[in-house]
C-alpha positions in Angstrom: -28.4 -73.5 -3.0 -30.6 -75.1 -5.7 -29.9 -73.6 -9.1 -31.8 -74.0 -12.3 -31.1 -72.2 -15.5 -33.5 -70.7 -18.0 -32.2 -70.4 -21.6 -34.0 -67.9 -23.8 -33.6 -66.1 -27.1 -34.3 -62.4 -27.8 -35.0 -62.3 -31.6 -33.8 -59.4 -33.7 -36.4 -57.3 -35.3 -36.2 -54.6 -38.0 -34.6 -51.4 -36.7 -34.3 -52.6 -33.2 -30.9 -52.9 -31.6 -32.0 -53.6 -28.0 -35.1 -53.6 -25.9 -36.2 -53.9 -22.3 -36.4 -57.6 -21.4 -38.7 -58.8 -18.7 -38.5 -62.4 -17.4 -41.0 -63.2 -14.7 -42.2 -66.3 -12.9 -46.0 -66.7 -12.1 -48.0 -69.2 -10.2 -50.9 -71.1 -11.6 -53.6 -68.4 -10.8 -51.4 -65.8 -12.5 -49.8 -64.1 -9.5 -46.3 -62.8 -10.1 -43.9 -64.6 -7.9 -40.5 -63.1 -8.9 -38.9 -60.9 -11.6 -35.7 -62.6 -12.8 -34.7 -60.0 -15.4 -35.8 -56.5 -16.0 -33.1 -54.7 -18.1 -32.2 -53.6 -21.6 -30.6 -56.3 -23.7 -29.6 -56.7 -27.3 -30.9 -59.5 -29.5 -29.2 -62.9 -28.8 -29.4 -66.0 -26.7 -29.2 -65.6 -22.9 -29.2 -67.8 -19.8 -30.3 -66.7 -16.4 -29.7 -68.7 -13.2 -32.7 -69.2 -10.9 -31.7 -70.0 -7.4 -34.9 -71.7 -6.3 -33.4 -72.4 -2.8 -33.7 -68.7 -2.0 -37.5 -68.8 -2.4 -40.2 -70.7 -0.7 -42.2 -72.5 -3.4 -44.8 -75.2 -3.0 -44.7 -78.1 -5.4 -46.8 -77.3 -8.4 -47.1 -75.8 -11.9 -45.5 -72.4 -12.5 -45.0 -70.3 -15.7 -42.3 -68.0 -16.8 -43.0 -65.2 -19.2 -40.5 -63.5 -21.4 -41.4 -60.0 -22.9 -39.0 -58.1 -25.1 -40.4 -55.5 -27.5 -43.1 -57.1 -29.5 -41.8 -60.6 -28.6 -43.7 -62.6 -25.9 -43.2 -66.2 -24.8 -44.7 -68.2 -22.0 -43.4 -71.6 -20.9 -44.6 -73.9 -18.2 -42.3 -75.4 -15.5 -43.2 -77.9 -12.8 -41.6 -77.8 -9.4 -41.3 -81.0 -7.4 -40.1 -80.4 -3.8 -38.6 -83.6 -2.4 -38.9 -83.5 1.4 -35.6 -85.3 2.0 -34.3 -82.4 4.0 -31.3 -82.6 6.3 -30.0 -80.1 8.8 -26.6 -79.0 9.8 -25.3 -76.5 12.3 -26.1 -73.5 10.0 -29.2 -74.3 8.0 -31.7 -76.8 6.6 -31.4 -78.0 3.0 -34.2 -79.5 0.9 -34.1 -80.9 -2.6 -36.0 -79.0 -5.4 -36.5 -80.2 -8.9 -37.7 -78.0 -11.8 -39.0 -79.7 -14.9 -39.3 -77.4 -17.9 -42.2 -78.4 -20.2 
């Protein structure tokens, strides 16, 4: 299991207690890869764990987009897949590194 965390704020706005939060990961051409969060959340600071080991990603540049009400934010992340894999009786493990820019 390769975990990485994304820390993000949901700013408070006038007369808004909570809103639908969408946090999605996209590849460089703009194709949606995965939705990490899609639920109503109140303003505050949150952290979501992203288990990159569950998904097959190539090394490269990805973006994650945060939408909540009128608040939108896009950040870049770089995935470096190190092919130092090893096998055991149950499965194969490879190293993944996410660099948030």
